[in-house]
mmJSON file of the N, C-alpha and C atoms, coordinates in Angstrom:
{"data_MODEL":{"atom_site":{
"group_PDB":["ATOM","ATOM","ATOM","ATOM","ATOM","ATOM","ATOM","ATOM","ATOM","ATOM","ATOM","ATOM","ATOM","ATOM","ATOM","ATOM","ATOM","ATOM","ATOM","ATOM","ATOM","ATOM","ATOM","ATOM","ATOM","ATOM","ATOM","ATOM","ATOM","ATOM","ATOM","ATOM","ATOM","ATOM","ATOM","ATOM","ATOM","ATOM","ATOM","ATOM","ATOM","ATOM","ATOM","ATOM","ATOM","ATOM","ATOM","ATOM","ATOM","ATOM","ATOM","ATOM","ATOM","ATOM","ATOM","ATOM","ATOM","ATOM","ATOM","ATOM","ATOM","ATOM","ATOM","ATOM","ATOM","ATOM","ATOM","ATOM","ATOM","ATOM","ATOM","ATOM","ATOM","ATOM","ATOM","ATOM","ATOM","ATOM","ATOM","ATOM","ATOM","ATOM","ATOM","ATOM","ATOM","ATOM","ATOM","ATOM","ATOM","ATOM","ATOM","ATOM","ATOM","ATOM","ATOM","ATOM","ATOM","ATOM","ATOM","ATOM","ATOM","ATOM","ATOM","ATOM","ATOM","ATOM","ATOM","ATOM","ATOM","ATOM","ATOM","ATOM","ATOM","ATOM","ATOM","ATOM","ATOM","ATOM","ATOM","ATOM","ATOM","ATOM","ATOM","ATOM","ATOM","ATOM","ATOM","ATOM","ATOM","ATOM","ATOM","ATOM","ATOM","ATOM","ATOM","ATOM","ATOM","ATOM","ATOM","ATOM","ATOM","ATOM","ATOM","ATOM","ATOM","ATOM","ATOM","ATOM","ATOM","ATOM","ATOM","ATOM","ATOM","ATOM","ATOM","ATOM","ATOM","ATOM","ATOM","ATOM","ATOM","ATOM","ATOM","ATOM","ATOM","ATOM","ATOM","ATOM","ATOM","ATOM","ATOM","ATOM","ATOM","ATOM","ATOM","ATOM","ATOM","ATOM","ATOM","ATOM","ATOM","ATOM","ATOM","ATOM","ATOM","ATOM","ATOM","ATOM","ATOM","ATOM","ATOM","ATOM","ATOM","ATOM","ATOM","ATOM","ATOM","ATOM","ATOM","ATOM","ATOM","ATOM","ATOM","ATOM","ATOM","ATOM","ATOM","ATOM","ATOM","ATOM","ATOM","ATOM","ATOM","ATOM","ATOM","ATOM","ATOM","ATOM","ATOM","ATOM","ATOM","ATOM"],
"id":[1,2,3,4,5,6,7,8,9,10,11,12,13,14,15,16,17,18,19,20,21,22,23,24,25,26,27,28,29,30,31,32,33,34,35,36,37,38,39,40,41,42,43,44,45,46,47,48,49,50,51,52,53,54,55,56,57,58,59,60,61,62,63,64,65,66,67,68,69,70,71,72,73,74,75,76,77,78,79,80,81,82,83,84,85,86,87,88,89,90,91,92,93,94,95,96,97,98,99,100,101,102,103,104,105,106,107,108,109,110,111,112,113,114,115,116,117,118,119,120,121,122,123,124,125,126,127,128,129,130,131,132,133,134,135,136,137,138,139,140,141,142,143,144,145,146,147,148,149,150,151,152,153,154,155,156,157,158,159,160,161,162,163,164,165,166,167,168,169,170,171,172,173,174,175,176,177,178,179,180,181,182,183,184,185,186,187,188,189,190,191,192,193,194,195,196,197,198,199,200,201,202,203,204,205,206,207,208,209,210,211,212,213,214,215,216,217,218,219,220,221,222],
"type_symbol":["N","C","C","N","C","C","N","C","C","N","C","C","N","C","C","N","C","C","N","C","C","N","C","C","N","C","C","N","C","C","N","C","C","N","C","C","N","C","C","N","C","C","N","C","C","N","C","C","N","C","C","N","C","C","N","C","C","N","C","C","N","C","C","N","C","C","N","C","C","N","C","C","N","C","C","N","C","C","N","C","C","N","C","C","N","C","C","N","C","C","N","C","C","N","C","C","N","C","C","N","C","C","N","C","C","N","C","C","N","C","C","N","C","C","N","C","C","N","C","C","N","C","C","N","C","C","N","C","C","N","C","C","N","C","C","N","C","C","N","C","C","N","C","C","N","C","C","N","C","C","N","C","C","N","C","C","N","C","C","N","C","C","N","C","C","N","C","C","N","C","C","N","C","C","N","C","C","N","C","C","N","C","C","N","C","C","N","C","C","N","C","C","N","C","C","N","C","C","N","C","C","N","C","C","N","C","C","N","C","C","N","C","C","N","C","C","N","C","C","N","C","C"],
"label_atom_id":["N","CA","C","N","CA","C","N","CA","C","N","CA","C","N","CA","C","N","CA","C","N","CA","C","N","CA","C","N","CA","C","N","CA","C","N","CA","C","N","CA","C","N","CA","C","N","CA","C","N","CA","C","N","CA","C","N","CA","C","N","CA","C","N","CA","C","N","CA","C","N","CA","C","N","CA","C","N","CA","C","N","CA","C","N","CA","C","N","CA","C","N","CA","C","N","CA","C","N","CA","C","N","CA","C","N","CA","C","N","CA","C","N","CA","C","N","CA","C","N","CA","C","N","CA","C","N","CA","C","N","CA","C","N","CA","C","N","CA","C","N","CA","C","N","CA","C","N","CA","C","N","CA","C","N","CA","C","N","CA","C","N","CA","C","N","CA","C","N","CA","C","N","CA","C","N","CA","C","N","CA","C","N","CA","C","N","CA","C","N","CA","C","N","CA","C","N","CA","C","N","CA","C","N","CA","C","N","CA","C","N","CA","C","N","CA","C","N","CA","C","N","CA","C","N","CA","C","N","CA","C","N","CA","C","N","CA","C","N","CA","C","N","CA","C","N","CA","C","N","CA","C","N","CA","C","N","CA","C"],
"label_alt_id":[null,null,null,null,null,null,null,null,null,null,null,null,null,null,null,null,null,null,null,null,null,null,null,null,null,null,null,null,null,null,null,null,null,null,null,null,null,null,null,null,null,null,null,null,null,null,null,null,null,null,null,null,null,null,null,null,null,null,null,null,null,null,null,null,null,null,null,null,null,null,null,null,null,null,null,null,null,null,null,null,null,null,null,null,null,null,null,null,null,null,null,null,null,null,null,null,null,null,null,null,null,null,null,null,null,null,null,null,null,null,null,null,null,null,null,null,null,null,null,null,null,null,null,null,null,null,null,null,null,null,null,null,null,null,null,null,null,null,null,null,null,null,null,null,null,null,null,null,null,null,null,null,null,null,null,null,null,null,null,null,null,null,null,null,null,null,null,null,null,null,null,null,null,null,null,null,null,null,null,null,null,null,null,null,null,null,null,null,null,null,null,null,null,null,null,null,null,null,null,null,null,null,null,null,null,null,null,null,null,null,null,null,null,null,null,null,null,null,null,null,null,null],
"label_comp_id":["MET","MET","MET","LEU","LEU","LEU","LEU","LEU","LEU","LEU","LEU","LEU","ALA","ALA","ALA","ARG","ARG","ARG","LYS","LYS","LYS","ARG","ARG","ARG","LEU","LEU","LEU","GLU","GLU","GLU","THR","THR","THR","ILE","ILE","ILE","ARG","ARG","ARG","ILE","ILE","ILE","GLY","GLY","GLY","ASP","ASP","ASP","ALA","ALA","ALA","ILE","ILE","ILE","THR","THR","THR","VAL","VAL","VAL","THR","THR","THR","VAL","VAL","VAL","THR","THR","THR","ARG","ARG","ARG","LEU","LEU","LEU","SER","SER","SER","ARG","ARG","ARG","GLY","GLY","GLY","HIS","HIS","HIS","VAL","VAL","VAL","THR","THR","THR","LEU","LEU","LEU","ALA","ALA","ALA","VAL","VAL","VAL","ASP","ASP","ASP","ALA","ALA","ALA","PRO","PRO","PRO","ARG","ARG","ARG","ASP","ASP","ASP","VAL","VAL","VAL","PRO","PRO","PRO","LEU","LEU","LEU","TYR","TYR","TYR","ARG","ARG","ARG","GLU","GLU","GLU","GLU","GLU","GLU","VAL","VAL","VAL","TYR","TYR","TYR","GLN","GLN","GLN","ARG","ARG","ARG","ILE","ILE","ILE","LEU","LEU","LEU","ALA","ALA","ALA","ALA","ALA","ALA","ALA","ALA","ALA","GLU","GLU","GLU","THR","THR","THR","GLY","GLY","GLY","ASN","ASN","ASN","PRO","PRO","PRO","PRO","PRO","PRO","LEU","LEU","LEU","HIS","HIS","HIS","VAL","VAL","VAL","VAL","VAL","VAL","GLU","GLU","GLU","ASP","ASP","ASP","GLU","GLU","GLU","LEU","LEU","LEU","ASP","ASP","ASP","ALA","ALA","ALA","ALA","ALA","ALA","ASP","ASP","ASP","GLY","GLY","GLY"],
"label_asym_id":["A","A","A","A","A","A","A","A","A","A","A","A","A","A","A","A","A","A","A","A","A","A","A","A","A","A","A","A","A","A","A","A","A","A","A","A","A","A","A","A","A","A","A","A","A","A","A","A","A","A","A","A","A","A","A","A","A","A","A","A","A","A","A","A","A","A","A","A","A","A","A","A","A","A","A","A","A","A","A","A","A","A","A","A","A","A","A","A","A","A","A","A","A","A","A","A","A","A","A","A","A","A","A","A","A","A","A","A","A","A","A","A","A","A","A","A","A","A","A","A","A","A","A","A","A","A","A","A","A","A","A","A","A","A","A","A","A","A","A","A","A","A","A","A","A","A","A","A","A","A","A","A","A","A","A","A","A","A","A","A","A","A","A","A","A","A","A","A","A","A","A","A","A","A","A","A","A","A","A","A","A","A","A","A","A","A","A","A","A","A","A","A","A","A","A","A","A","A","A","A","A","A","A","A","A","A","A","A","A","A","A","A","A","A","A","A","A","A","A","A","A","A"],
"label_entity_id":["1","1","1","1","1","1","1","1","1","1","1","1","1","1","1","1","1","1","1","1","1","1","1","1","1","1","1","1","1","1","1","1","1","1","1","1","1","1","1","1","1","1","1","1","1","1","1","1","1","1","1","1","1","1","1","1","1","1","1","1","1","1","1","1","1","1","1","1","1","1","1","1","1","1","1","1","1","1","1","1","1","1","1","1","1","1","1","1","1","1","1","1","1","1","1","1","1","1","1","1","1","1","1","1","1","1","1","1","1","1","1","1","1","1","1","1","1","1","1","1","1","1","1","1","1","1","1","1","1","1","1","1","1","1","1","1","1","1","1","1","1","1","1","1","1","1","1","1","1","1","1","1","1","1","1","1","1","1","1","1","1","1","1","1","1","1","1","1","1","1","1","1","1","1","1","1","1","1","1","1","1","1","1","1","1","1","1","1","1","1","1","1","1","1","1","1","1","1","1","1","1","1","1","1","1","1","1","1","1","1","1","1","1","1","1","1","1","1","1","1","1","1"],
"label_seq_id":[1,1,1,2,2,2,3,3,3,4,4,4,5,5,5,6,6,6,7,7,7,8,8,8,9,9,9,10,10,10,11,11,11,12,12,12,13,13,13,14,14,14,15,15,15,16,16,16,17,17,17,18,18,18,19,19,19,20,20,20,21,21,21,22,22,22,23,23,23,24,24,24,25,25,25,26,26,26,27,27,27,28,28,28,29,29,29,30,30,30,31,31,31,32,32,32,33,33,33,34,34,34,35,35,35,36,36,36,37,37,37,38,38,38,39,39,39,40,40,40,41,41,41,42,42,42,43,43,43,44,44,44,45,45,45,46,46,46,47,47,47,48,48,48,49,49,49,50,50,50,51,51,51,52,52,52,53,53,53,54,54,54,55,55,55,56,56,56,57,57,57,58,58,58,59,59,59,60,60,60,61,61,61,62,62,62,63,63,63,64,64,64,65,65,65,66,66,66,67,67,67,68,68,68,69,69,69,70,70,70,71,71,71,72,72,72,73,73,73,74,74,74],
"pdbx_PDB_ins_code":[null,null,null,null,null,null,null,null,null,null,null,null,null,null,null,null,null,null,null,null,null,null,null,null,null,null,null,null,null,null,null,null,null,null,null,null,null,null,null,null,null,null,null,null,null,null,null,null,null,null,null,null,null,null,null,null,null,null,null,null,null,null,null,null,null,null,null,null,null,null,null,null,null,null,null,null,null,null,null,null,null,null,null,null,null,null,null,null,null,null,null,null,null,null,null,null,null,null,null,null,null,null,null,null,null,null,null,null,null,null,null,null,null,null,null,null,null,null,null,null,null,null,null,null,null,null,null,null,null,null,null,null,null,null,null,null,null,null,null,null,null,null,null,null,null,null,null,null,null,null,null,null,null,null,null,null,null,null,null,null,null,null,null,null,null,null,null,null,null,null,null,null,null,null,null,null,null,null,null,null,null,null,null,null,null,null,null,null,null,null,null,null,null,null,null,null,null,null,null,null,null,null,null,null,null,null,null,null,null,null,null,null,null,null,null,null,null,null,null,null,null,null],
"Cartn_x":[2.488,3.538,3.726,4.023,4.456,5.771,6.493,7.856,8.308,9.163,9.104,10.303,11.155,12.421,12.459,13.361,13.75,15.232,15.305,16.756,16.944,18.09,18.394,17.594,16.854,16.238,14.787,14.241,12.965,12.339,10.735,9.819,8.859,8.024,7.045,5.901,4.627,3.536,2.807,2.313,1.59,-0.137,-0.959,-1.872,-1.372,-2.628,-2.155,-1.451,-1.201,-0.693,1.107,1.447,2.81,3.664,4.782,5.94,6.996,7.73,8.991,9.975,11.058,12.411,13.328,13.871,15.422,16.211,16.95,17.967,19.412,20.032,21.4,21.201,22.214,22.203,23.718,24.05,25.469,25.635,26.501,26.981,26.004,24.969,23.902,23.395,23.223,22.522,21.336,20.07,19.26,18.962,19.277,18.794,17.33,16.277,14.935,14.636,13.774,13.114,11.795,11.235,9.437,9.171,8.092,7.083,5.718,5.271,3.887,3.345,2.156,1.498,1.843,1.939,2.453,1.672,0.397,-0.453,-0.6,0.538,0.681,2.024,1.976,3.281,4.051,5.294,6.394,7.421,7.855,8.899,9.678,10.946,11.833,11.414,11.268,10.314,11.258,12.542,13.107,12.376,12.146,11.637,9.849,9.357,7.763,7.965,8.803,9.133,8.788,9.796,9.938,8.72,7.813,7.007,5.743,5.668,4.715,4.984,6.4,6.696,6.278,6.518,6.719,5.051,4.334,2.626,2.204,2.862,2.496,2.751,3.74,4.173,3.915,3.088,2.064,3.25,4.349,5.02,4.785,4.158,3.784,4.877,4.786,5.954,6.086,7.514,7.756,6.769,6.171,5.648,3.991,3.585,2.223,2.401,3.464,3.735,3.609,4.463,4.613,3.464,2.497,1.324,0.449,0.419,-0.429,0.236,1.33,2.041,1.513,1.637,1.143,-0.58,-1.15,-2.561,-2.834,-2.004,-1.987,-1.871,-1.087,-0.452,-1.556,-2.516,-3.553,-3.643],
"Cartn_y":[-4.839,-4.566,-5.707,-5.494,-6.397,-6.514,-7.44,-7.389,-8.149,-7.335,-8.383,-8.303,-9.315,-9.573,-9.314,-8.421,-7.938,-8.225,-8.444,-8.297,-7.388,-6.693,-5.793,-5.853,-4.423,-4.238,-5.15,-5.886,-5.967,-5.183,-5.336,-4.049,-4.756,-3.465,-3.882,-3.201,-3.746,-2.62,-2.164,-0.83,-0.665,0.137,-0.893,-0.272,-0.806,0.379,0.122,1.578,2.502,3.626,3.904,2.663,3.324,1.788,2.432,0.874,1.418,0.39,0.553,-0.274,0.277,-0.821,-0.527,-1.601,-1.49,-1.339,-0.441,0.034,-0.575,-0.453,-0.668,-1.101,-1.958,-2.811,-2.531,-1.881,-1.909,-2.146,-1.986,-2.62,-1.347,-1.685,-1.006,0.03,0.286,1.011,0.458,1.042,0.454,1.389,1.663,2.77,1.906,3.282,2.763,3.741,3.598,4.584,4.015,5.309,5.205,5.896,5.334,5.889,6.294,7.159,7.589,8.748,8.984,10.105,11.056,12.311,13.534,14.048,13.664,14.059,13.413,12.203,11.545,12.003,12.214,12.739,11.867,11.872,11.221,11.822,11.056,11.613,10.886,11.201,10.18,10.545,9.403,9.488,10.545,11.446,12.263,13.395,13.789,15.17,15.17,13.72,14.034,13.951,13.739,14.304,15.62,16.198,17.72,18.741,18.098,18.667,18.461,17.42,17.399,18.076,18.38,19.164,20.511,21.106,22.348,22.675,21.849,21.879,22.171,21.551,21.86,23.078,23.684,25.164,26.351,25.695,26.727,27.264,26.681,27.03,25.734,26.585,25.61,24.769,24.011,23.363,24.118,24.023,24.633,24.308,23.09,23.01,23.526,23.888,24.171,25.699,26.618,27.701,27.65,26.908,26.977,26.625,26.009,25.783,26.645,27.5,28.834,30.15,30.056,30.688,30.531,29.284,28.896,29.454,28.889,29.207,30.936,31.826,33.284,33.466,33.016,33.406,32.878,32.107,32.028,30.699],
"Cartn_z":[26.313,25.54,24.943,23.567,22.594,22.171,22.384,22.193,20.745,19.91,18.348,18.279,17.736,17.332,15.941,15.346,13.607,13.618,12.405,12.122,11.048,10.482,9.882,8.501,7.767,7.297,7.064,8.395,8.375,8.688,8.803,9.012,10.121,10.669,11.182,11.051,10.652,10.495,11.635,11.693,12.974,11.816,12.407,11.431,9.625,9.171,7.708,7.255,7.805,7.443,8.215,8.9,9.661,9.35,8.961,9.231,9.903,10.588,11.068,10.475,10.376,9.583,10.349,10.413,11.192,10.075,10.051,9.02,9.447,10.857,11.165,12.708,12.754,13.995,14.638,15.559,16.171,17.525,18.097,19.573,20.425,20.915,21.712,21.061,19.654,19.036,17.642,17.825,16.466,15.881,14.702,13.521,12.975,13.319,12.534,11.678,10.601,9.76,9.862,9.998,10.429,9.252,8.645,7.546,8.022,8.393,8.973,8.347,8.587,7.685,8.497,7.729,8.512,9.714,9.538,10.636,11.925,12.067,13.18,13.544,15.288,15.797,16.101,15.938,16.153,16.625,18.064,19.078,19.339,19.68,20.635,22.072,23.076,24.319,24.984,25.135,25.924,25.146,24.003,23.236,23.839,23.934,24.124,25.78,26.504,27.866,27.996,27.236,27.227,26.609,25.594,25.473,26.308,27.435,28.444,29.703,29.9,30.914,30.223,29.442,28.541,28.945,28.725,28.579,30.196,31.155,32.499,33.051,32.338,32.993,32.14,30.94,30.018,29.098,28.846,27.766,26.559,25.533,24.237,23.579,23.213,22.606,21.192,20.915,19.419,18.67,18.109,16.734,17.231,18.221,18.56,18.011,18.366,17.953,16.427,16.064,14.424,13.802,14.333,13.637,13.818,15.143,15.029,14.058,13.619,13.018,11.339,10.995,9.77,9.447,10.669,10.504,10.216,11.069,10.942,9.539,8.989,7.323,6.464,6.755,5.881,5.46],
"occupancy":[1.0,1.0,1.0,1.0,1.0,1.0,1.0,1.0,1.0,1.0,1.0,1.0,1.0,1.0,1.0,1.0,1.0,1.0,1.0,1.0,1.0,1.0,1.0,1.0,1.0,1.0,1.0,1.0,1.0,1.0,1.0,1.0,1.0,1.0,1.0,1.0,1.0,1.0,1.0,1.0,1.0,1.0,1.0,1.0,1.0,1.0,1.0,1.0,1.0,1.0,1.0,1.0,1.0,1.0,1.0,1.0,1.0,1.0,1.0,1.0,1.0,1.0,1.0,1.0,1.0,1.0,1.0,1.0,1.0,1.0,1.0,1.0,1.0,1.0,1.0,1.0,1.0,1.0,1.0,1.0,1.0,1.0,1.0,1.0,1.0,1.0,1.0,1.0,1.0,1.0,1.0,1.0,1.0,1.0,1.0,1.0,1.0,1.0,1.0,1.0,1.0,1.0,1.0,1.0,1.0,1.0,1.0,1.0,1.0,1.0,1.0,1.0,1.0,1.0,1.0,1.0,1.0,1.0,1.0,1.0,1.0,1.0,1.0,1.0,1.0,1.0,1.0,1.0,1.0,1.0,1.0,1.0,1.0,1.0,1.0,1.0,1.0,1.0,1.0,1.0,1.0,1.0,1.0,1.0,1.0,1.0,1.0,1.0,1.0,1.0,1.0,1.0,1.0,1.0,1.0,1.0,1.0,1.0,1.0,1.0,1.0,1.0,1.0,1.0,1.0,1.0,1.0,1.0,1.0,1.0,1.0,1.0,1.0,1.0,1.0,1.0,1.0,1.0,1.0,1.0,1.0,1.0,1.0,1.0,1.0,1.0,1.0,1.0,1.0,1.0,1.0,1.0,1.0,1.0,1.0,1.0,1.0,1.0,1.0,1.0,1.0,1.0,1.0,1.0,1.0,1.0,1.0,1.0,1.0,1.0,1.0,1.0,1.0,1.0,1.0,1.0,1.0,1.0,1.0,1.0,1.0,1.0],
"B_iso_or_equiv":[0.0,0.0,0.0,0.0,0.0,0.0,0.0,0.0,0.0,0.0,0.0,0.0,0.0,0.0,0.0,0.0,0.0,0.0,0.0,0.0,0.0,0.0,0.0,0.0,0.0,0.0,0.0,0.0,0.0,0.0,0.0,0.0,0.0,0.0,0.0,0.0,0.0,0.0,0.0,0.0,0.0,0.0,0.0,0.0,0.0,0.0,0.0,0.0,0.0,0.0,0.0,0.0,0.0,0.0,0.0,0.0,0.0,0.0,0.0,0.0,0.0,0.0,0.0,0.0,0.0,0.0,0.0,0.0,0.0,0.0,0.0,0.0,0.0,0.0,0.0,0.0,0.0,0.0,0.0,0.0,0.0,0.0,0.0,0.0,0.0,0.0,0.0,0.0,0.0,0.0,0.0,0.0,0.0,0.0,0.0,0.0,0.0,0.0,0.0,0.0,0.0,0.0,0.0,0.0,0.0,0.0,0.0,0.0,0.0,0.0,0.0,0.0,0.0,0.0,0.0,0.0,0.0,0.0,0.0,0.0,0.0,0.0,0.0,0.0,0.0,0.0,0.0,0.0,0.0,0.0,0.0,0.0,0.0,0.0,0.0,0.0,0.0,0.0,0.0,0.0,0.0,0.0,0.0,0.0,0.0,0.0,0.0,0.0,0.0,0.0,0.0,0.0,0.0,0.0,0.0,0.0,0.0,0.0,0.0,0.0,0.0,0.0,0.0,0.0,0.0,0.0,0.0,0.0,0.0,0.0,0.0,0.0,0.0,0.0,0.0,0.0,0.0,0.0,0.0,0.0,0.0,0.0,0.0,0.0,0.0,0.0,0.0,0.0,0.0,0.0,0.0,0.0,0.0,0.0,0.0,0.0,0.0,0.0,0.0,0.0,0.0,0.0,0.0,0.0,0.0,0.0,0.0,0.0,0.0,0.0,0.0,0.0,0.0,0.0,0.0,0.0,0.0,0.0,0.0,0.0,0.0,0.0],
"pdbx_formal_charge":[null,null,null,null,null,null,null,null,null,null,null,null,null,null,null,null,null,null,null,null,null,null,null,null,null,null,null,null,null,null,null,null,null,null,null,null,null,null,null,null,null,null,null,null,null,null,null,null,null,null,null,null,null,null,null,null,null,null,null,null,null,null,null,null,null,null,null,null,null,null,null,null,null,null,null,null,null,null,null,null,null,null,null,null,null,null,null,null,null,null,null,null,null,null,null,null,null,null,null,null,null,null,null,null,null,null,null,null,null,null,null,null,null,null,null,null,null,null,null,null,null,null,null,null,null,null,null,null,null,null,null,null,null,null,null,null,null,null,null,null,null,null,null,null,null,null,null,null,null,null,null,null,null,null,null,null,null,null,null,null,null,null,null,null,null,null,null,null,null,null,null,null,null,null,null,null,null,null,null,null,null,null,null,null,null,null,null,null,null,null,null,null,null,null,null,null,null,null,null,null,null,null,null,null,null,null,null,null,null,null,null,null,null,null,null,null,null,null,null,null,null,null],
"auth_seq_id":[1,1,1,2,2,2,3,3,3,4,4,4,5,5,5,6,6,6,7,7,7,8,8,8,9,9,9,10,10,10,11,11,11,12,12,12,13,13,13,14,14,14,15,15,15,16,16,16,17,17,17,18,18,18,19,19,19,20,20,20,21,21,21,22,22,22,23,23,23,24,24,24,25,25,25,26,26,26,27,27,27,28,28,28,29,29,29,30,30,30,31,31,31,32,32,32,33,33,33,34,34,34,35,35,35,36,36,36,37,37,37,38,38,38,39,39,39,40,40,40,41,41,41,42,42,42,43,43,43,44,44,44,45,45,45,46,46,46,47,47,47,48,48,48,49,49,49,50,50,50,51,51,51,52,52,52,53,53,53,54,54,54,55,55,55,56,56,56,57,57,57,58,58,58,59,59,59,60,60,60,61,61,61,62,62,62,63,63,63,64,64,64,65,65,65,66,66,66,67,67,67,68,68,68,69,69,69,70,70,70,71,71,71,72,72,72,73,73,73,74,74,74],
"auth_comp_id":["MET","MET","MET","LEU","LEU","LEU","LEU","LEU","LEU","LEU","LEU","LEU","ALA","ALA","ALA","ARG","ARG","ARG","LYS","LYS","LYS","ARG","ARG","ARG","LEU","LEU","LEU","GLU","GLU","GLU","THR","THR","THR","ILE","ILE","ILE","ARG","ARG","ARG","ILE","ILE","ILE","GLY","GLY","GLY","ASP","ASP","ASP","ALA","ALA","ALA","ILE","ILE","ILE","THR","THR","THR","VAL","VAL","VAL","THR","THR","THR","VAL","VAL","VAL","THR","THR","THR","ARG","ARG","ARG","LEU","LEU","LEU","SER","SER","SER","ARG","ARG","ARG","GLY","GLY","GLY","HIS","HIS","HIS","VAL","VAL","VAL","THR","THR","THR","LEU","LEU","LEU","ALA","ALA","ALA","VAL","VAL","VAL","ASP","ASP","ASP","ALA","ALA","ALA","PRO","PRO","PRO","ARG","ARG","ARG","ASP","ASP","ASP","VAL","VAL","VAL","PRO","PRO","PRO","LEU","LEU","LEU","TYR","TYR","TYR","ARG","ARG","ARG","GLU","GLU","GLU","GLU","GLU","GLU","VAL","VAL","VAL","TYR","TYR","TYR","GLN","GLN","GLN","ARG","ARG","ARG","ILE","ILE","ILE","LEU","LEU","LEU","ALA","ALA","ALA","ALA","ALA","ALA","ALA","ALA","ALA","GLU","GLU","GLU","THR","THR","THR","GLY","GLY","GLY","ASN","ASN","ASN","PRO","PRO","PRO","PRO","PRO","PRO","LEU","LEU","LEU","HIS","HIS","HIS","VAL","VAL","VAL","VAL","VAL","VAL","GLU","GLU","GLU","ASP","ASP","ASP","GLU","GLU","GLU","LEU","LEU","LEU","ASP","ASP","ASP","ALA","ALA","ALA","ALA","ALA","ALA","ASP","ASP","ASP","GLY","GLY","GLY"],
"auth_asym_id":["A","A","A","A","A","A","A","A","A","A","A","A","A","A","A","A","A","A","A","A","A","A","A","A","A","A","A","A","A","A","A","A","A","A","A","A","A","A","A","A","A","A","A","A","A","A","A","A","A","A","A","A","A","A","A","A","A","A","A","A","A","A","A","A","A","A","A","A","A","A","A","A","A","A","A","A","A","A","A","A","A","A","A","A","A","A","A","A","A","A","A","A","A","A","A","A","A","A","A","A","A","A","A","A","A","A","A","A","A","A","A","A","A","A","A","A","A","A","A","A","A","A","A","A","A","A","A","A","A","A","A","A","A","A","A","A","A","A","A","A","A","A","A","A","A","A","A","A","A","A","A","A","A","A","A","A","A","A","A","A","A","A","A","A","A","A","A","A","A","A","A","A","A","A","A","A","A","A","A","A","A","A","A","A","A","A","A","A","A","A","A","A","A","A","A","A","A","A","A","A","A","A","A","A","A","A","A","A","A","A","A","A","A","A","A","A","A","A","A","A","A","A"],
"auth_atom_id":["N","CA","C","N","CA","C","N","CA","C","N","CA","C","N","CA","C","N","CA","C","N","CA","C","N","CA","C","N","CA","C","N","CA","C","N","CA","C","N","CA","C","N","CA","C","N","CA","C","N","CA","C","N","CA","C","N","CA","C","N","CA","C","N","CA","C","N","CA","C","N","CA","C","N","CA","C","N","CA","C","N","CA","C","N","CA","C","N","CA","C","N","CA","C","N","CA","C","N","CA","C","N","CA","C","N","CA","C","N","CA","C","N","CA","C","N","CA","C","N","CA","C","N","CA","C","N","CA","C","N","CA","C","N","CA","C","N","CA","C","N","CA","C","N","CA","C","N","CA","C","N","CA","C","N","CA","C","N","CA","C","N","CA","C","N","CA","C","N","CA","C","N","CA","C","N","CA","C","N","CA","C","N","CA","C","N","CA","C","N","CA","C","N","CA","C","N","CA","C","N","CA","C","N","CA","C","N","CA","C","N","CA","C","N","CA","C","N","CA","C","N","CA","C","N","CA","C","N","CA","C","N","CA","C","N","CA","C","N","CA","C","N","CA","C","N","CA","C","N","CA","C","N","CA","C","N","CA","C"],
"pdbx_PDB_model_num":[1,1,1,1,1,1,1,1,1,1,1,1,1,1,1,1,1,1,1,1,1,1,1,1,1,1,1,1,1,1,1,1,1,1,1,1,1,1,1,1,1,1,1,1,1,1,1,1,1,1,1,1,1,1,1,1,1,1,1,1,1,1,1,1,1,1,1,1,1,1,1,1,1,1,1,1,1,1,1,1,1,1,1,1,1,1,1,1,1,1,1,1,1,1,1,1,1,1,1,1,1,1,1,1,1,1,1,1,1,1,1,1,1,1,1,1,1,1,1,1,1,1,1,1,1,1,1,1,1,1,1,1,1,1,1,1,1,1,1,1,1,1,1,1,1,1,1,1,1,1,1,1,1,1,1,1,1,1,1,1,1,1,1,1,1,1,1,1,1,1,1,1,1,1,1,1,1,1,1,1,1,1,1,1,1,1,1,1,1,1,1,1,1,1,1,1,1,1,1,1,1,1,1,1,1,1,1,1,1,1,1,1,1,1,1,1,1,1,1,1,1,1]
}}}
């Protein structure tokens, strides 16, 4: 794991296509702006864990259902 210190409005670059900018700092909270291509999945950890749990039970995550509906439309 890499730990980086950043101040407000400073950016971290991940590869060529992803940037993470610290937009706000407050007591115990950091607000980040993430700029990434649309085809790169981006989830908060608690949401990702729910997606994994749903996959284990056979219930597809909502975005998978939406993708299938979009594909059916054409």
